[in-house]
C-alpha positions in Angstrom: -91.8 37.7 -92.4 -94.0 36.5 -89.4 -96.8 34.2 -90.0 -100.1 35.6 -88.9 -103.2 33.6 -88.1 -106.6 35.1 -89.1 -108.8 35.9 -86.2 -111.6 33.8 -87.6 -109.4 30.6 -87.1 -108.8 31.1 -83.4 -111.9 29.1 -82.3 -110.8 26.1 -84.5 -107.3 26.2 -83.1 -108.8 26.1 -79.6 -110.7 22.9 -80.5 -107.9 21.3 -82.5 -105.1 21.8 -79.9 -106.6 19.3 -77.3 -107.2 16.8 -80.1 -103.6 17.2 -81.3 -102.3 16.8 -77.8 -104.4 13.6 -77.2 -103.2 12.0 -80.5 -99.6 12.9 -79.8 -99.9 11.3 -76.3 -101.4 8.1 -77.8 -98.6 8.0 -80.4 -96.0 8.4 -77.7 -97.7 5.6 -75.6 -97.7 3.2 -78.6 -94.0 4.0 -79.3 -93.1 3.4 -75.7 -95.0 0.0 -75.8 -93.5 -1.1 -79.1 -89.9 -0.2 -77.9 -90.2 -2.7 -75.0 -88.2 -5.8 -76.0 -87.8 -7.3 -72.6 -89.1 -7.1 -69.0 -87.2 -6.9 -65.7 -88.2 -9.5 -63.1 -88.0 -9.1 -59.4 -85.0 -10.7 -57.7 -85.5 -12.8 -54.6 -82.2 -11.7 -52.9 -79.4 -9.3 -53.4 -76.5 -11.6 -52.6 -75.3 -14.6 -54.7 -75.3 -16.9 -51.6 -79.0 -16.2 -51.0 -79.9 -16.8 -54.6 -78.1 -20.1 -54.6 -80.1 -21.1 -51.5 -83.3 -20.2 -53.2 -82.2 -22.2 -56.2 -81.7 -25.3 -54.1 -85.1 -24.7 -52.4 -86.9 -24.3 -55.7 -85.1 -27.2 -57.3 -86.1 -29.5 -54.4 -89.8 -28.4 -54.7 -89.7 -28.7 -58.4 -88.3 -32.2 -58.4 -90.7 -33.3 -55.7 -93.7 -32.0 -57.7 -92.5 -33.7 -60.9 -91.8 -37.0 -59.1 -95.1 -37.1 -57.2 -97.3 -36.0 -60.1 -95.4 -38.3 -62.4 -96.0 -41.3 -60.1 -99.8 -40.5 -60.0 -99.9 -40.1 -63.8 -98.0 -43.4 -64.4 -100.0 -45.3 -61.7 -103.3 -44.3 -63.2 -102.3 -44.9 -66.7 -100.8 -48.4 -66.0 -103.4 -49.7 -63.6 -106.6 -50.8 -65.3 -108.6 -50.8 -62.1 -108.1 -47.0 -62.0 -109.5 -46.4 -65.4 -112.6 -44.6 -64.1 -113.8 -41.0 -64.6 -112.6 -39.9 -61.1 -109.0 -41.1 -61.7 -109.1 -39.9 -65.3 -109.8 -36.4 -63.9 -107.1 -36.8 -61.3 -104.6 -37.7 -64.1 -105.6 -34.5 -65.9 -105.1 -32.5 -62.7 -101.6 -34.0 -62.3 -100.8 -33.0 -65.9 -101.9 -29.5 -65.2 -99.9 -29.3 -62.1 -96.8 -30.4 -63.9 -97.3 -27.8 -66.6 -98.1 -24.9 -64.2 -95.1 -25.5 -62.0 -92.9 -25.9 -65.1 -94.0 -22.5 -66.4 -92.5 -20.4 -63.7 -89.9 -22.3 -61.8 -87.3 -23.3 -64.5 -86.9 -19.7 -65.6 -86.7 -18.5 -62.0 -84.0 -21.2 -61.2 -82.0 -20.2 -64.3 -82.2 -16.6 -63.1 -80.9 -17.7 -59.7 -77.9 -19.4 -61.3 -76.9 -16.8 -63.9 -78.1 -13.7 -61.9 -80.0 -12.3 -64.9 -83.5 -11.1 -64.1 -84.7 -10.3 -67.6 -87.2 -12.1 -69.9 -87.9 -11.3 -73.5 -91.2 -9.8 -74.6 -92.2 -13.0 -76.4 -91.1 -15.1 -73.5 -93.1 -13.1 -71.1 -96.2 -13.4 -73.3 -95.7 -17.1 -73.5 -95.3 -17.4 -69.8 -98.5 -15.4 -69.1 -100.4 -17.4 -71.7 -99.3 -20.8 -70.3 -99.8 -20.0 -66.7 -103.3 -18.4 -67.1 -104.3 -21.3 -69.4 -103.2 -24.0 -66.9 -104.6 -22.2 -63.8 -108.0 -21.6 -65.5 -108.1 -25.1 -66.9 -107.4 -26.4 -63.4 -110.3 -24.4 -62.0 -112.7 -25.7 -64.6 -111.5 -29.2 -64.0 -112.1 -28.9 -60.3 -115.7 -28.0 -61.1 -116.0 -31.1 -63.3 -114.5 -33.2 -60.4 -117.1 -31.7 -58.0 -119.9 -32.8 -60.3 -118.3 -36.3 -60.5 -118.3 -36.6 -56.7 -121.9 -35.3 -56.6 -123.2 -37.9 -59.1 -121.1 -40.7 -57.4 -122.6 -40.1 -53.9 -126.0 -38.5 -54.5 -127.0 -40.5 -57.6 -124.9 -43.7 -57.4 -127.3 -45.8 -59.5 -127.1 -43.3 -62.4 -123.3 -42.9 -62.2 -122.6 -45.4 -65.0 -125.0 -43.6 -67.4 -124.2 -40.0 -66.5 -120.5 -40.4 -66.3 -119.2 -43.1 -68.6 -115.8 -43.0 -70.2 -117.0 -41.0 -73.2 -118.7 -38.4 -70.9 -115.5 -38.2 -68.8 -113.4 -37.4 -71.9 -115.9 -34.8 -73.1 -116.0 -33.1 -69.7 -112.2 -33.0 -69.4 -111.9 -31.7 -72.9 -114.5 -29.0 -72.1 -112.4 -27.9 -69.1 -109.2 -27.7 -71.2 -111.1 -25.9 -74.0 -112.7 -23.4 -71.7 -109.4 -22.6 -70.1 -107.8 -22.1 -73.6 -110.6 -19.8 -74.8 -110.5 -17.7 -71.5 -106.7 -17.4 -71.9 -106.7 -16.4 -75.5 -109.1 -13.5 -74.8 -107.2 -12.2 -71.8 -103.7 -12.6 -73.2 -104.5 -11.1 -76.6 -106.3 -8.2 -74.9 -103.6 -7.6 -72.3 -100.6 -7.5 -74.7 -102.5 -5.3 -77.1 -102.6 -2.6 -74.4 -100.0 0.2 -74.6 -97.5 0.1 -71.8 -96.8 3.4 -70.2 -95.3 2.4 -66.8 -91.9 1.0 -67.9 -90.9 -2.6 -68.1 -90.2 -3.6 -64.5 -92.5 -6.5 -63.4 -92.9 -6.7 -59.6 -92.8 -10.5 -59.6 -90.3 -13.3 -60.2 -92.3 -14.4 -63.3 -94.6 -12.7 -65.7 -98.2 -12.8 -64.5 -101.3 -11.1 -65.8 -101.9 -8.5 -63.0 -98.3 -7.2 -63.1 -98.5 -6.7 -66.9 -101.8 -4.8 -66.5 -100.2 -2.5 -63.9 -97.7 -1.4 -66.6 -100.5 -0.4 -69.0 -102.0 3.0 -69.5 -104.8 3.9 -67.2 -107.3 4.6 -70.0 -106.4 1.5 -71.9 -106.8 -0.6 -68.8 -110.6 -0.1 -68.9 -110.9 -2.5 -71.8 -109.3 -5.4 -69.8 -111.2 -4.3 -66.7 -114.6 -5.0 -68.4 -113.4 -8.5 -69.4 -112.1 -9.1 -65.9 -115.4 -8.1 -64.5 -117.3 -10.6 -66.7 -114.8 -13.3 -65.8 -115.3 -12.6 -62.1 -119.0 -13.2 -62.4 -118.4 -16.5 -64.3 -115.9 -17.7 -61.7 -118.3 -16.8 -58.9 -121.0 -18.7 -60.5 -118.7 -21.8 -60.8 -117.8 -21.3 -57.1 -121.4 -21.3 -56.1 -121.9 -24.5 -58.1 -119.0 -26.2 -56.2 -120.5 -25.0 -52.8 -124.0 -26.3 -53.7 -122.6 -29.6 -54.9 -120.8 -30.2 -51.6 -123.8 -29.2 -49.6 -125.8 -31.9 -51.3 -122.8 -34.4 -51.0 -122.6 -33.8 -47.2 -126.4 -34.2 -46.8 -126.2 -37.5 -48.7 -123.2 -38.8 -46.7 -124.8 -38.0 -43.3 -127.8 -40.1 -44.3 -125.7 -43.2 -44.9 -126.6 -45.6 -42.1 -123.2 -47.4 -41.7 -120.1 -45.7 -40.3 -117.9 -47.6 -42.8 -120.0 -46.3 -45.7 -119.7 -42.7 -44.4 -116.0 -43.1 -44.0 -115.6 -44.4 -47.5 -117.7 -41.6 -49.0 -115.7 -39.0 -47.1 -112.4 -40.5 -48.1 -113.3 -39.9 -51.8 -114.6 -36.3 -51.2 -112.2 -34.8 -48.7 -109.1 -34.8 -51.0 -111.0 -33.0 -53.7 -112.4 -30.5 -51.2 -108.9 -29.9 -49.7 -107.5 -29.3 -53.2 -110.3 -26.9 -54.1 -109.9 -25.0 -50.8 -106.1 -24.7 -51.3 -106.6 -23.5 -54.8 -109.2 -20.9 -53.9 -107.6 -19.6 -50.7 -104.3 -18.9 -52.4 -105.9 -17.4 -55.5 -108.3 -15.2 -53.5 -105.5 -14.0 -51.2 -103.4 -13.1 -54.2 -106.3 -11.2 -56.0 -107.8 -9.5 -52.9 -104.5 -8.5 -51.3 -104.8 -4.7 -50.4 -102.5 -2.5 -52.6 -101.4 -0.7 -49.4 -99.5 -3.8 -48.3 -98.0 -4.5 -51.7 -94.4 -5.0 -50.6 -92.0 -6.8 -53.0 -91.2 -9.5 -50.5 -94.9 -10.1 -49.8 -95.6 -10.3 -53.5 -93.0 -13.0 -53.9 -94.4 -15.0 -51.0 -98.0 -14.7 -52.3 -96.9 -15.7 -55.9 -95.0 -18.7 -54.5 -98.1 -19.8 -52.6 -100.5 -20.0 -55.5 -98.0 -21.0 -58.2 -95.7 -23.4 -56.4 -97.6 -24.8 -53.4 -100.7 -26.4 -55.0 -98.8 -28.4 -57.7 -96.4 -29.7 -55.0 -99.1 -30.5 -52.3 -102.0 -31.9 -54.5 -100.4 -35.3 -55.0 -99.8 -35.6 -51.3 -103.4 -34.7 -50.5 -104.8 -37.3 -52.8 -102.4 -40.0 -51.8 -103.0 -39.7 -48.0 -106.8 -40.4 -48.1 -107.1 -42.6 -51.2 -106.2 -46.2 -50.4 -106.6 -47.4 -54.0 -104.3 -44.7 -55.4 -101.8 -45.3 -52.6 -101.7 -49.0 -53.3 -101.2 -48.4 -57.1 -98.3 -45.9 -56.5 -96.7 -48.3 -54.0 -97.0 -51.2 -56.5 -95.5 -49.0 -59.2 -92.5 -48.1 -56.9 -91.9 -51.6 -55.6 -92.4 -53.6 -58.8 -92.0 -51.6 -61.9 -89.0 -49.4 -60.9 -86.8 -52.3 -59.8 -87.6 -54.2 -63.0 -86.7 -51.1 -65.0 -83.4 -50.6 -63.1 -82.6 -54.3 -63.6 -83.2 -54.0 -67.3 -81.0 -51.0 -67.6 -78.2 -52.6 -65.6 -78.4 -55.8 -67.7 -78.3 -53.9 -71.0 -75.4 -51.8 -69.7 -73.6 -55.0 -68.7 -74.2 -56.7 -72.0 -72.9 -53.7 -73.9 
């Protein structure tokens, strides 16, 4: 016996059918998102020989970054003459650089060796969280360092009161805390979105924009609003850095002696170079047109802003800063030989 629908119910069926279709589509999207247990990363090369070559290159860059940043951290921590707010902020910057480069490169190097380009869902979420946290904390710390240079050059008589050791600790903690809060909001919101575009990440590590591209178009609007607010906050911080350096350059040019101007520039130029390197690589990665979004170009851009700054920042600060260079050289020439001598003597005695 055929089931007949009364004619009076046809308008209600017309209204309920689109609602049922939308709910079914959302349920299908959530099931697709919940079924994803791992992500596929983008490989650098197709052949094993090229992957081994990339492994050696990344290993050399990683070890150089660890060594250079480790020397700066140890030199600042062991030298009491460098226990000032400027070098305390530099120590925090080196810690962030070690963490950021350690977030992406070890996993990539393991993929090069074992030729497995997958990462678990939890591992991808942890990688996104750590990378965004360290990058945003570095940006906020660079703002703090710009304020430090502004007070040191434009208001040198008030430097001891405005930036004592306690104020330096509070400002560094504020930079870390702001980065953590920003990261929690973005990571929680991003990984709560349903994923409708598969699980292939067009990058050699998990990054926030690539995960957003896998989300559904309607769900992406939630994260887009948060990104828009973040953009205005970051632009305001950028304007603060620019205005700080405008005042710094005006004050430096008014110094009568050439030696005083050279000393002032030597303390400001490394920070300005680090800020420029950070912003140029980040802006190029964010504003790259989608029409030229090639896999090889994406890998190069990601390498620029994730690998280059942590490896180059110690070199930038060591070249122009005589005090830091002397402290690092003293550490290398005095402390390391004594440590090696102690290790050799203990080995000989045993």
